[in-house]
All heavy atoms as atom14 arrays in JSON, in Angstrom:
{
  "sequence": "MAKSGSAKNTKNKAKHTKLMDKKKNKLRQEKIARKEKLKAIIAKVKANSDSL",
  "atom14_mask": [
    [1, 1, 1, 1, 1, 1, 1, 1, 0, 0, 0, 0, 0, 0],
    [1, 1, 1, 1, 1, 0, 0, 0, 0, 0, 0, 0, 0, 0],
    [1, 1, 1, 1, 1, 1, 1, 1, 1, 0, 0, 0, 0, 0],
    [1, 1, 1, 1, 1, 1, 0, 0, 0, 0, 0, 0, 0, 0],
    [1, 1, 1, 1, 0, 0, 0, 0, 0, 0, 0, 0, 0, 0],
    [1, 1, 1, 1, 1, 1, 0, 0, 0, 0, 0, 0, 0, 0],
    [1, 1, 1, 1, 1, 0, 0, 0, 0, 0, 0, 0, 0, 0],
    [1, 1, 1, 1, 1, 1, 1, 1, 1, 0, 0, 0, 0, 0],
    [1, 1, 1, 1, 1, 1, 1, 1, 0, 0, 0, 0, 0, 0],
    [1, 1, 1, 1, 1, 1, 1, 0, 0, 0, 0, 0, 0, 0],
    [1, 1, 1, 1, 1, 1, 1, 1, 1, 0, 0, 0, 0, 0],
    [1, 1, 1, 1, 1, 1, 1, 1, 0, 0, 0, 0, 0, 0],
    [1, 1, 1, 1, 1, 1, 1, 1, 1, 0, 0, 0, 0, 0],
    [1, 1, 1, 1, 1, 0, 0, 0, 0, 0, 0, 0, 0, 0],
    [1, 1, 1, 1, 1, 1, 1, 1, 1, 0, 0, 0, 0, 0],
    [1, 1, 1, 1, 1, 1, 1, 1, 1, 1, 0, 0, 0, 0],
    [1, 1, 1, 1, 1, 1, 1, 0, 0, 0, 0, 0, 0, 0],
    [1, 1, 1, 1, 1, 1, 1, 1, 1, 0, 0, 0, 0, 0],
    [1, 1, 1, 1, 1, 1, 1, 1, 0, 0, 0, 0, 0, 0],
    [1, 1, 1, 1, 1, 1, 1, 1, 0, 0, 0, 0, 0, 0],
    [1, 1, 1, 1, 1, 1, 1, 1, 0, 0, 0, 0, 0, 0],
    [1, 1, 1, 1, 1, 1, 1, 1, 1, 0, 0, 0, 0, 0],
    [1, 1, 1, 1, 1, 1, 1, 1, 1, 0, 0, 0, 0, 0],
    [1, 1, 1, 1, 1, 1, 1, 1, 1, 0, 0, 0, 0, 0],
    [1, 1, 1, 1, 1, 1, 1, 1, 0, 0, 0, 0, 0, 0],
    [1, 1, 1, 1, 1, 1, 1, 1, 1, 0, 0, 0, 0, 0],
    [1, 1, 1, 1, 1, 1, 1, 1, 0, 0, 0, 0, 0, 0],
    [1, 1, 1, 1, 1, 1, 1, 1, 1, 1, 1, 0, 0, 0],
    [1, 1, 1, 1, 1, 1, 1, 1, 1, 0, 0, 0, 0, 0],
    [1, 1, 1, 1, 1, 1, 1, 1, 1, 0, 0, 0, 0, 0],
    [1, 1, 1, 1, 1, 1, 1, 1, 1, 0, 0, 0, 0, 0],
    [1, 1, 1, 1, 1, 1, 1, 1, 0, 0, 0, 0, 0, 0],
    [1, 1, 1, 1, 1, 0, 0, 0, 0, 0, 0, 0, 0, 0],
    [1, 1, 1, 1, 1, 1, 1, 1, 1, 1, 1, 0, 0, 0],
    [1, 1, 1, 1, 1, 1, 1, 1, 1, 0, 0, 0, 0, 0],
    [1, 1, 1, 1, 1, 1, 1, 1, 1, 0, 0, 0, 0, 0],
    [1, 1, 1, 1, 1, 1, 1, 1, 1, 0, 0, 0, 0, 0],
    [1, 1, 1, 1, 1, 1, 1, 1, 0, 0, 0, 0, 0, 0],
    [1, 1, 1, 1, 1, 1, 1, 1, 1, 0, 0, 0, 0, 0],
    [1, 1, 1, 1, 1, 0, 0, 0, 0, 0, 0, 0, 0, 0],
    [1, 1, 1, 1, 1, 1, 1, 1, 0, 0, 0, 0, 0, 0],
    [1, 1, 1, 1, 1, 1, 1, 1, 0, 0, 0, 0, 0, 0],
    [1, 1, 1, 1, 1, 0, 0, 0, 0, 0, 0, 0, 0, 0],
    [1, 1, 1, 1, 1, 1, 1, 1, 1, 0, 0, 0, 0, 0],
    [1, 1, 1, 1, 1, 1, 1, 0, 0, 0, 0, 0, 0, 0],
    [1, 1, 1, 1, 1, 1, 1, 1, 1, 0, 0, 0, 0, 0],
    [1, 1, 1, 1, 1, 0, 0, 0, 0, 0, 0, 0, 0, 0],
    [1, 1, 1, 1, 1, 1, 1, 1, 0, 0, 0, 0, 0, 0],
    [1, 1, 1, 1, 1, 1, 0, 0, 0, 0, 0, 0, 0, 0],
    [1, 1, 1, 1, 1, 1, 1, 1, 0, 0, 0, 0, 0, 0],
    [1, 1, 1, 1, 1, 1, 0, 0, 0, 0, 0, 0, 0, 0],
    [1, 1, 1, 1, 1, 1, 1, 1, 0, 0, 0, 0, 0, 0]
  ],
  "atom14_positions": [
    [[127.12, 104.86, 105.41], [127.61, 104.99, 104.07], [126.64, 104.39, 103.12], [126.22, 103.24, 103.28], [129.0, 104.35, 103.94], [129.74, 104.81, 102.81], [131.5, 104.37, 103.07], [132.09, 104.96, 101.55], [0.0, 0.0, 0.0], [0.0, 0.0, 0.0], [0.0, 0.0, 0.0], [0.0, 0.0, 0.0], [0.0, 0.0, 0.0], [0.0, 0.0, 0.0]],
    [[126.27, 105.14, 102.11], [125.24, 104.66, 101.11], [125.89, 103.67, 100.12], [127.12, 103.71, 99.85], [124.69, 105.86, 100.28], [0.0, 0.0, 0.0], [0.0, 0.0, 0.0], [0.0, 0.0, 0.0], [0.0, 0.0, 0.0], [0.0, 0.0, 0.0], [0.0, 0.0, 0.0], [0.0, 0.0, 0.0], [0.0, 0.0, 0.0], [0.0, 0.0, 0.0]],
    [[125.1, 102.78, 99.72], [125.51, 101.76, 98.76], [125.58, 102.29, 97.33], [124.69, 103.02, 96.87], [124.46, 100.56, 98.8], [124.9, 99.41, 97.96], [123.83, 98.3, 98.07], [124.16, 97.14, 97.11], [123.21, 96.13, 97.16], [0.0, 0.0, 0.0], [0.0, 0.0, 0.0], [0.0, 0.0, 0.0], [0.0, 0.0, 0.0], [0.0, 0.0, 0.0]],
    [[126.7, 102.07, 96.69], [126.87, 102.59, 95.36], [126.45, 101.47, 94.33], [126.46, 100.31, 94.62], [128.31, 103.0, 95.08], [129.15, 101.9, 95.22], [0.0, 0.0, 0.0], [0.0, 0.0, 0.0], [0.0, 0.0, 0.0], [0.0, 0.0, 0.0], [0.0, 0.0, 0.0], [0.0, 0.0, 0.0], [0.0, 0.0, 0.0], [0.0, 0.0, 0.0]],
    [[126.08, 101.9, 93.13], [125.71, 100.94, 92.11], [124.21, 101.06, 91.83], [123.55, 102.06, 92.13], [0.0, 0.0, 0.0], [0.0, 0.0, 0.0], [0.0, 0.0, 0.0], [0.0, 0.0, 0.0], [0.0, 0.0, 0.0], [0.0, 0.0, 0.0], [0.0, 0.0, 0.0], [0.0, 0.0, 0.0], [0.0, 0.0, 0.0], [0.0, 0.0, 0.0]],
    [[123.72, 100.04, 91.09], [122.32, 100.13, 90.7], [121.4, 99.93, 91.96], [121.78, 99.29, 92.89], [122.03, 98.98, 89.63], [122.21, 97.76, 90.19], [0.0, 0.0, 0.0], [0.0, 0.0, 0.0], [0.0, 0.0, 0.0], [0.0, 0.0, 0.0], [0.0, 0.0, 0.0], [0.0, 0.0, 0.0], [0.0, 0.0, 0.0], [0.0, 0.0, 0.0]],
    [[120.2, 100.42, 91.85], [119.26, 100.32, 92.88], [118.8, 98.87, 93.1], [118.76, 98.1, 92.06], [117.97, 101.16, 92.54], [0.0, 0.0, 0.0], [0.0, 0.0, 0.0], [0.0, 0.0, 0.0], [0.0, 0.0, 0.0], [0.0, 0.0, 0.0], [0.0, 0.0, 0.0], [0.0, 0.0, 0.0], [0.0, 0.0, 0.0], [0.0, 0.0, 0.0]],
    [[118.5, 98.49, 94.28], [118.11, 97.13, 94.62], [116.72, 96.84, 94.12], [115.86, 97.71, 94.17], [118.21, 96.96, 96.09], [117.97, 95.57, 96.61], [118.17, 95.47, 98.09], [117.85, 94.07, 98.63], [117.94, 94.0, 100.01], [0.0, 0.0, 0.0], [0.0, 0.0, 0.0], [0.0, 0.0, 0.0], [0.0, 0.0, 0.0], [0.0, 0.0, 0.0]],
    [[116.44, 95.68, 93.64], [115.12, 95.14, 93.38], [114.44, 95.91, 92.16], [113.23, 96.06, 92.13], [114.26, 95.28, 94.58], [113.0, 94.37, 94.46], [113.0, 93.43, 93.71], [111.97, 94.71, 95.21], [0.0, 0.0, 0.0], [0.0, 0.0, 0.0], [0.0, 0.0, 0.0], [0.0, 0.0, 0.0], [0.0, 0.0, 0.0], [0.0, 0.0, 0.0]],
    [[115.24, 96.31, 91.21], [114.53, 96.98, 90.04], [114.86, 96.29, 88.71], [114.24, 96.45, 87.79], [114.99, 98.46, 89.95], [116.39, 98.48, 89.85], [114.54, 99.28, 91.09], [0.0, 0.0, 0.0], [0.0, 0.0, 0.0], [0.0, 0.0, 0.0], [0.0, 0.0, 0.0], [0.0, 0.0, 0.0], [0.0, 0.0, 0.0], [0.0, 0.0, 0.0]],
    [[115.98, 95.51, 88.71], [116.42, 94.92, 87.49], [115.43, 93.85, 86.96], [115.05, 93.85, 85.89], [117.84, 94.23, 87.7], [118.9, 94.93, 87.01], [120.19, 94.14, 87.21], [121.33, 94.85, 86.5], [122.58, 94.14, 86.72], [0.0, 0.0, 0.0], [0.0, 0.0, 0.0], [0.0, 0.0, 0.0], [0.0, 0.0, 0.0], [0.0, 0.0, 0.0]],
    [[114.97, 93.01, 87.92], [114.14, 91.88, 87.51], [112.7, 92.04, 87.88], [111.92, 91.1, 87.79], [114.66, 90.61, 88.09], [115.99, 90.2, 87.57], [116.28, 90.35, 86.42], [116.87, 89.74, 88.47], [0.0, 0.0, 0.0], [0.0, 0.0, 0.0], [0.0, 0.0, 0.0], [0.0, 0.0, 0.0], [0.0, 0.0, 0.0], [0.0, 0.0, 0.0]],
    [[112.27, 93.26, 88.2], [110.9, 93.45, 88.66], [109.91, 93.19, 87.55], [108.81, 92.55, 87.81], [110.8, 94.92, 89.14], [109.54, 95.14, 90.02], [109.42, 96.55, 90.56], [110.13, 96.55, 91.87], [109.91, 97.79, 92.6], [0.0, 0.0, 0.0], [0.0, 0.0, 0.0], [0.0, 0.0, 0.0], [0.0, 0.0, 0.0], [0.0, 0.0, 0.0]],
    [[110.17, 93.66, 86.3], [109.26, 93.4, 85.24], [109.1, 91.98, 84.85], [108.08, 91.41, 84.62], [109.67, 94.19, 84.02], [0.0, 0.0, 0.0], [0.0, 0.0, 0.0], [0.0, 0.0, 0.0], [0.0, 0.0, 0.0], [0.0, 0.0, 0.0], [0.0, 0.0, 0.0], [0.0, 0.0, 0.0], [0.0, 0.0, 0.0], [0.0, 0.0, 0.0]],
    [[110.27, 91.28, 84.93], [110.3, 89.8, 84.69], [109.52, 89.11, 85.74], [108.62, 88.23, 85.41], [111.74, 89.32, 84.59], [111.85, 87.82, 84.19], [113.32, 87.51, 84.11], [113.5, 86.02, 83.64], [114.9, 85.65, 83.57], [0.0, 0.0, 0.0], [0.0, 0.0, 0.0], [0.0, 0.0, 0.0], [0.0, 0.0, 0.0], [0.0, 0.0, 0.0]],
    [[109.7, 89.47, 87.0], [108.99, 88.81, 88.09], [107.48, 89.07, 87.97], [106.64, 88.19, 88.2], [109.47, 89.37, 89.47], [108.86, 88.82, 90.58], [107.82, 89.48, 91.24], [108.97, 87.62, 91.31], [107.42, 88.72, 92.26], [108.05, 87.66, 92.32], [0.0, 0.0, 0.0], [0.0, 0.0, 0.0], [0.0, 0.0, 0.0], [0.0, 0.0, 0.0]],
    [[107.1, 90.27, 87.68], [105.66, 90.62, 87.5], [105.05, 89.73, 86.42], [103.91, 89.28, 86.55], [105.49, 92.09, 87.16], [106.1, 92.91, 88.22], [104.02, 92.5, 87.08], [0.0, 0.0, 0.0], [0.0, 0.0, 0.0], [0.0, 0.0, 0.0], [0.0, 0.0, 0.0], [0.0, 0.0, 0.0], [0.0, 0.0, 0.0], [0.0, 0.0, 0.0]],
    [[105.76, 89.67, 85.27], [105.29, 88.78, 84.16], [105.05, 87.34, 84.62], [104.05, 86.79, 84.28], [106.28, 88.91, 83.0], [105.83, 88.17, 81.77], [106.9, 88.35, 80.71], [106.62, 87.52, 79.48], [107.69, 87.56, 78.52], [0.0, 0.0, 0.0], [0.0, 0.0, 0.0], [0.0, 0.0, 0.0], [0.0, 0.0, 0.0], [0.0, 0.0, 0.0]],
    [[106.01, 86.82, 85.31], [105.95, 85.43, 85.75], [104.8, 85.15, 86.74], [104.09, 84.25, 86.7], [107.27, 84.97, 86.36], [108.38, 84.8, 85.3], [109.7, 84.52, 86.03], [108.11, 83.73, 84.28], [0.0, 0.0, 0.0], [0.0, 0.0, 0.0], [0.0, 0.0, 0.0], [0.0, 0.0, 0.0], [0.0, 0.0, 0.0], [0.0, 0.0, 0.0]],
    [[104.65, 86.16, 87.64], [103.59, 86.05, 88.69], [102.22, 86.21, 88.03], [101.3, 85.46, 88.37], [103.73, 87.1, 89.72], [105.01, 86.94, 90.64], [105.12, 85.24, 91.36], [103.76, 85.33, 92.53], [0.0, 0.0, 0.0], [0.0, 0.0, 0.0], [0.0, 0.0, 0.0], [0.0, 0.0, 0.0], [0.0, 0.0, 0.0], [0.0, 0.0, 0.0]],
    [[102.06, 87.03, 87.04], [100.81, 87.21, 86.29], [100.5, 85.9, 85.57], [99.35, 85.4, 85.58], [100.84, 88.38, 85.36], [100.81, 89.67, 86.03], [100.38, 89.75, 87.25], [101.16, 90.67, 85.46], [0.0, 0.0, 0.0], [0.0, 0.0, 0.0], [0.0, 0.0, 0.0], [0.0, 0.0, 0.0], [0.0, 0.0, 0.0], [0.0, 0.0, 0.0]],
    [[101.49, 85.28, 85.03], [101.33, 84.04, 84.29], [100.87, 82.94, 85.23], [99.92, 82.16, 84.95], [102.66, 83.65, 83.64], [102.66, 82.55, 82.7], [104.01, 82.37, 82.1], [104.12, 81.2, 81.11], [105.43, 81.06, 80.56], [0.0, 0.0, 0.0], [0.0, 0.0, 0.0], [0.0, 0.0, 0.0], [0.0, 0.0, 0.0], [0.0, 0.0, 0.0]],
    [[101.47, 82.92, 86.43], [101.1, 81.93, 87.45], [99.65, 82.08, 87.92], [98.87, 81.16, 88.05], [102.04, 82.04, 88.63], [101.84, 81.06, 89.72], [102.8, 81.22, 90.87], [102.51, 80.31, 92.01], [103.53, 80.45, 93.05], [0.0, 0.0, 0.0], [0.0, 0.0, 0.0], [0.0, 0.0, 0.0], [0.0, 0.0, 0.0], [0.0, 0.0, 0.0]],
    [[99.23, 83.34, 88.18], [97.94, 83.67, 88.64], [96.89, 83.29, 87.6], [95.84, 82.78, 87.89], [97.79, 85.14, 88.98], [98.5, 85.56, 90.3], [98.36, 87.0, 90.49], [99.12, 87.43, 91.78], [99.03, 88.88, 91.99], [0.0, 0.0, 0.0], [0.0, 0.0, 0.0], [0.0, 0.0, 0.0], [0.0, 0.0, 0.0], [0.0, 0.0, 0.0]],
    [[97.2, 83.62, 86.29], [96.24, 83.23, 85.2], [96.12, 81.79, 85.11], [95.03, 81.28, 84.85], [96.71, 83.92, 83.85], [96.57, 85.38, 83.86], [95.65, 85.91, 84.43], [97.32, 86.06, 83.12], [0.0, 0.0, 0.0], [0.0, 0.0, 0.0], [0.0, 0.0, 0.0], [0.0, 0.0, 0.0], [0.0, 0.0, 0.0], [0.0, 0.0, 0.0]],
    [[97.19, 81.05, 85.28], [97.16, 79.58, 85.16], [96.27, 79.04, 86.3], [95.42, 78.21, 86.04], [98.56, 78.98, 85.32], [98.63, 77.53, 85.2], [100.05, 76.98, 85.31], [100.07, 75.49, 85.27], [101.44, 74.96, 85.53], [0.0, 0.0, 0.0], [0.0, 0.0, 0.0], [0.0, 0.0, 0.0], [0.0, 0.0, 0.0], [0.0, 0.0, 0.0]],
    [[96.44, 79.5, 87.51], [95.59, 79.04, 88.62], [94.14, 79.44, 88.42], [93.29, 78.58, 88.7], [96.09, 79.65, 89.93], [97.46, 79.19, 90.37], [97.96, 79.93, 91.58], [97.43, 77.68, 90.7], [0.0, 0.0, 0.0], [0.0, 0.0, 0.0], [0.0, 0.0, 0.0], [0.0, 0.0, 0.0], [0.0, 0.0, 0.0], [0.0, 0.0, 0.0]],
    [[93.91, 80.57, 87.83], [92.54, 80.98, 87.61], [91.88, 80.12, 86.55], [90.77, 79.66, 86.7], [92.53, 82.47, 87.15], [91.2, 83.13, 87.08], [91.31, 84.59, 86.7], [92.01, 85.32, 87.64], [93.12, 86.14, 87.4], [93.53, 86.26, 86.19], [93.76, 86.81, 88.32], [0.0, 0.0, 0.0], [0.0, 0.0, 0.0], [0.0, 0.0, 0.0]],
    [[92.63, 79.77, 85.46], [92.09, 78.94, 84.42], [91.8, 77.47, 84.94], [90.84, 76.91, 84.58], [93.08, 78.88, 83.24], [93.2, 80.14, 82.48], [91.84, 80.57, 81.92], [91.06, 79.85, 81.45], [91.6, 81.91, 81.9], [0.0, 0.0, 0.0], [0.0, 0.0, 0.0], [0.0, 0.0, 0.0], [0.0, 0.0, 0.0], [0.0, 0.0, 0.0]],
    [[92.74, 77.02, 85.83], [92.53, 75.64, 86.37], [91.3, 75.68, 87.28], [90.52, 74.72, 87.32], [93.75, 75.25, 87.24], [94.92, 74.92, 86.42], [96.16, 74.58, 87.22], [96.16, 74.76, 88.53], [97.22, 74.24, 86.61], [0.0, 0.0, 0.0], [0.0, 0.0, 0.0], [0.0, 0.0, 0.0], [0.0, 0.0, 0.0], [0.0, 0.0, 0.0]],
    [[91.04, 76.77, 88.04], [89.91, 76.82, 88.87], [88.58, 76.8, 88.04], [87.63, 76.12, 88.37], [90.0, 78.1, 89.74], [88.92, 78.25, 90.78], [89.19, 79.48, 91.62], [88.15, 79.68, 92.71], [88.35, 80.87, 93.49], [0.0, 0.0, 0.0], [0.0, 0.0, 0.0], [0.0, 0.0, 0.0], [0.0, 0.0, 0.0], [0.0, 0.0, 0.0]],
    [[88.63, 77.55, 86.92], [87.46, 77.59, 86.07], [87.17, 76.23, 85.42], [86.13, 75.81, 85.37], [87.64, 78.7, 84.94], [87.56, 80.18, 85.56], [86.61, 78.62, 83.86], [88.01, 81.23, 84.66], [0.0, 0.0, 0.0], [0.0, 0.0, 0.0], [0.0, 0.0, 0.0], [0.0, 0.0, 0.0], [0.0, 0.0, 0.0], [0.0, 0.0, 0.0]],
    [[88.27, 75.63, 84.96], [88.17, 74.3, 84.39], [87.57, 73.29, 85.38], [86.74, 72.46, 84.98], [89.48, 73.88, 83.83], [0.0, 0.0, 0.0], [0.0, 0.0, 0.0], [0.0, 0.0, 0.0], [0.0, 0.0, 0.0], [0.0, 0.0, 0.0], [0.0, 0.0, 0.0], [0.0, 0.0, 0.0], [0.0, 0.0, 0.0], [0.0, 0.0, 0.0]],
    [[88.01, 73.36, 86.55], [87.56, 72.44, 87.6], [86.08, 72.66, 87.91], [85.31, 71.67, 87.99], [88.34, 72.71, 88.97], [88.26, 71.54, 90.01], [89.11, 71.74, 91.16], [90.53, 71.87, 90.84], [91.24, 72.98, 91.07], [90.72, 74.04, 91.61], [92.53, 72.97, 90.74], [0.0, 0.0, 0.0], [0.0, 0.0, 0.0], [0.0, 0.0, 0.0]],
    [[85.63, 73.9, 87.94], [84.23, 74.18, 88.12], [83.37, 73.65, 86.95], [82.31, 73.04, 87.22], [83.99, 75.68, 88.26], [84.29, 76.27, 89.57], [83.89, 77.69, 89.65], [84.14, 78.3, 91.0], [83.81, 79.74, 91.08], [0.0, 0.0, 0.0], [0.0, 0.0, 0.0], [0.0, 0.0, 0.0], [0.0, 0.0, 0.0], [0.0, 0.0, 0.0]],
    [[83.88, 73.8, 85.71], [83.11, 73.33, 84.53], [83.02, 71.8, 84.59], [81.95, 71.22, 84.3], [83.8, 73.78, 83.31], [83.61, 75.25, 83.05], [84.38, 75.72, 81.78], [85.09, 74.96, 81.17], [84.28, 76.99, 81.5], [0.0, 0.0, 0.0], [0.0, 0.0, 0.0], [0.0, 0.0, 0.0], [0.0, 0.0, 0.0], [0.0, 0.0, 0.0]],
    [[84.08, 71.1, 85.03], [84.03, 69.59, 85.07], [83.05, 69.12, 86.1], [82.29, 68.26, 85.92], [85.41, 69.15, 85.43], [86.45, 69.13, 84.33], [87.81, 68.61, 84.81], [88.84, 68.8, 83.74], [90.19, 68.28, 84.17], [0.0, 0.0, 0.0], [0.0, 0.0, 0.0], [0.0, 0.0, 0.0], [0.0, 0.0, 0.0], [0.0, 0.0, 0.0]],
    [[83.02, 69.87, 87.27], [82.03, 69.54, 88.27], [80.62, 69.75, 87.85], [79.74, 68.91, 88.13], [82.36, 70.33, 89.56], [83.57, 69.9, 90.37], [83.83, 70.85, 91.54], [83.34, 68.48, 90.91], [0.0, 0.0, 0.0], [0.0, 0.0, 0.0], [0.0, 0.0, 0.0], [0.0, 0.0, 0.0], [0.0, 0.0, 0.0], [0.0, 0.0, 0.0]],
    [[80.38, 70.82, 87.18], [79.08, 71.11, 86.61], [78.55, 70.02, 85.62], [77.49, 69.54, 85.69], [79.01, 72.44, 85.88], [78.94, 73.62, 86.79], [78.89, 74.94, 86.01], [78.94, 76.15, 86.93], [78.84, 77.44, 86.16], [0.0, 0.0, 0.0], [0.0, 0.0, 0.0], [0.0, 0.0, 0.0], [0.0, 0.0, 0.0], [0.0, 0.0, 0.0]],
    [[79.55, 69.54, 84.81], [79.2, 68.48, 83.8], [78.87, 67.23, 84.61], [77.99, 66.47, 84.25], [80.43, 68.26, 82.86], [0.0, 0.0, 0.0], [0.0, 0.0, 0.0], [0.0, 0.0, 0.0], [0.0, 0.0, 0.0], [0.0, 0.0, 0.0], [0.0, 0.0, 0.0], [0.0, 0.0, 0.0], [0.0, 0.0, 0.0], [0.0, 0.0, 0.0]],
    [[79.68, 66.89, 85.63], [79.43, 65.66, 86.36], [78.06, 65.73, 87.13], [77.31, 64.77, 87.04], [80.57, 65.37, 87.42], [81.81, 65.09, 86.68], [80.22, 64.36, 88.44], [83.09, 65.08, 87.58], [0.0, 0.0, 0.0], [0.0, 0.0, 0.0], [0.0, 0.0, 0.0], [0.0, 0.0, 0.0], [0.0, 0.0, 0.0], [0.0, 0.0, 0.0]],
    [[77.77, 66.91, 87.71], [76.48, 67.07, 88.36], [75.29, 66.91, 87.34], [74.35, 66.23, 87.64], [76.44, 68.44, 89.12], [77.47, 68.38, 90.24], [75.01, 68.74, 89.58], [77.72, 69.76, 90.9], [0.0, 0.0, 0.0], [0.0, 0.0, 0.0], [0.0, 0.0, 0.0], [0.0, 0.0, 0.0], [0.0, 0.0, 0.0], [0.0, 0.0, 0.0]],
    [[75.49, 67.55, 86.2], [74.4, 67.48, 85.21], [74.21, 66.03, 84.73], [73.08, 65.51, 84.55], [74.77, 68.33, 84.03], [0.0, 0.0, 0.0], [0.0, 0.0, 0.0], [0.0, 0.0, 0.0], [0.0, 0.0, 0.0], [0.0, 0.0, 0.0], [0.0, 0.0, 0.0], [0.0, 0.0, 0.0], [0.0, 0.0, 0.0], [0.0, 0.0, 0.0]],
    [[75.32, 65.28, 84.56], [75.24, 63.9, 84.16], [74.58, 63.05, 85.22], [73.72, 62.16, 84.89], [76.67, 63.39, 83.86], [76.78, 62.02, 83.23], [78.23, 61.69, 82.96], [78.38, 60.31, 82.22], [79.77, 59.98, 82.01], [0.0, 0.0, 0.0], [0.0, 0.0, 0.0], [0.0, 0.0, 0.0], [0.0, 0.0, 0.0], [0.0, 0.0, 0.0]],
    [[74.83, 63.25, 86.54], [74.23, 62.52, 87.62], [72.78, 62.78, 87.63], [71.89, 61.93, 87.83], [74.98, 62.77, 88.91], [74.14, 62.23, 90.05], [76.36, 62.28, 88.94], [0.0, 0.0, 0.0], [0.0, 0.0, 0.0], [0.0, 0.0, 0.0], [0.0, 0.0, 0.0], [0.0, 0.0, 0.0], [0.0, 0.0, 0.0], [0.0, 0.0, 0.0]],
    [[72.4, 64.09, 87.53], [71.03, 64.48, 87.5], [70.26, 63.85, 86.33], [69.1, 63.36, 86.5], [70.84, 66.01, 87.47], [71.14, 66.71, 88.74], [70.86, 68.18, 88.69], [71.13, 68.88, 90.02], [70.9, 70.31, 89.91], [0.0, 0.0, 0.0], [0.0, 0.0, 0.0], [0.0, 0.0, 0.0], [0.0, 0.0, 0.0], [0.0, 0.0, 0.0]],
    [[70.83, 63.81, 85.24], [70.21, 63.2, 84.01], [70.04, 61.69, 84.25], [69.01, 61.12, 83.9], [71.09, 63.43, 82.75], [0.0, 0.0, 0.0], [0.0, 0.0, 0.0], [0.0, 0.0, 0.0], [0.0, 0.0, 0.0], [0.0, 0.0, 0.0], [0.0, 0.0, 0.0], [0.0, 0.0, 0.0], [0.0, 0.0, 0.0], [0.0, 0.0, 0.0]],
    [[70.99, 61.02, 84.82], [70.87, 59.59, 85.11], [69.81, 59.29, 86.19], [69.1, 58.36, 86.08], [72.22, 59.03, 85.51], [73.14, 58.84, 84.33], [72.76, 58.87, 83.24], [74.47, 58.75, 84.69], [0.0, 0.0, 0.0], [0.0, 0.0, 0.0], [0.0, 0.0, 0.0], [0.0, 0.0, 0.0], [0.0, 0.0, 0.0], [0.0, 0.0, 0.0]],
    [[69.76, 60.18, 87.14], [68.81, 59.91, 88.23], [67.37, 60.21, 87.78], [66.39, 59.61, 88.23], [69.09, 60.81, 89.45], [68.97, 62.14, 89.16], [0.0, 0.0, 0.0], [0.0, 0.0, 0.0], [0.0, 0.0, 0.0], [0.0, 0.0, 0.0], [0.0, 0.0, 0.0], [0.0, 0.0, 0.0], [0.0, 0.0, 0.0], [0.0, 0.0, 0.0]],
    [[67.22, 61.14, 86.84], [65.86, 61.43, 86.27], [65.41, 60.35, 85.41], [64.19, 60.0, 85.34], [65.92, 62.73, 85.48], [66.03, 63.95, 86.31], [65.85, 63.9, 87.55], [66.44, 65.01, 85.81], [0.0, 0.0, 0.0], [0.0, 0.0, 0.0], [0.0, 0.0, 0.0], [0.0, 0.0, 0.0], [0.0, 0.0, 0.0], [0.0, 0.0, 0.0]],
    [[66.3, 59.62, 84.69], [65.88, 58.53, 83.82], [65.57, 57.29, 84.52], [64.95, 56.42, 83.98], [67.0, 58.28, 82.81], [68.17, 57.81, 83.42], [0.0, 0.0, 0.0], [0.0, 0.0, 0.0], [0.0, 0.0, 0.0], [0.0, 0.0, 0.0], [0.0, 0.0, 0.0], [0.0, 0.0, 0.0], [0.0, 0.0, 0.0], [0.0, 0.0, 0.0]],
    [[66.01, 57.17, 85.82], [65.67, 55.97, 86.6], [64.3, 56.09, 87.13], [63.34, 56.06, 87.21], [66.69, 55.86, 87.78], [68.11, 55.51, 87.41], [68.91, 55.47, 88.68], [68.17, 54.17, 86.75], [0.0, 0.0, 0.0], [0.0, 0.0, 0.0], [0.0, 0.0, 0.0], [0.0, 0.0, 0.0], [0.0, 0.0, 0.0], [0.0, 0.0, 0.0]]
  ]
}
């Protein structure tokens, strides 16, 4: 016997997609920021070692 009513997993699909995209973008931005911080630290260390 088939289930009557609205289809399963369609009501909140757009909301879920939006939230997951937000989460992925946040993680991507954190990854980029971490790389930039490491590059700055490496450049600072190289500059200090060259001056010695």
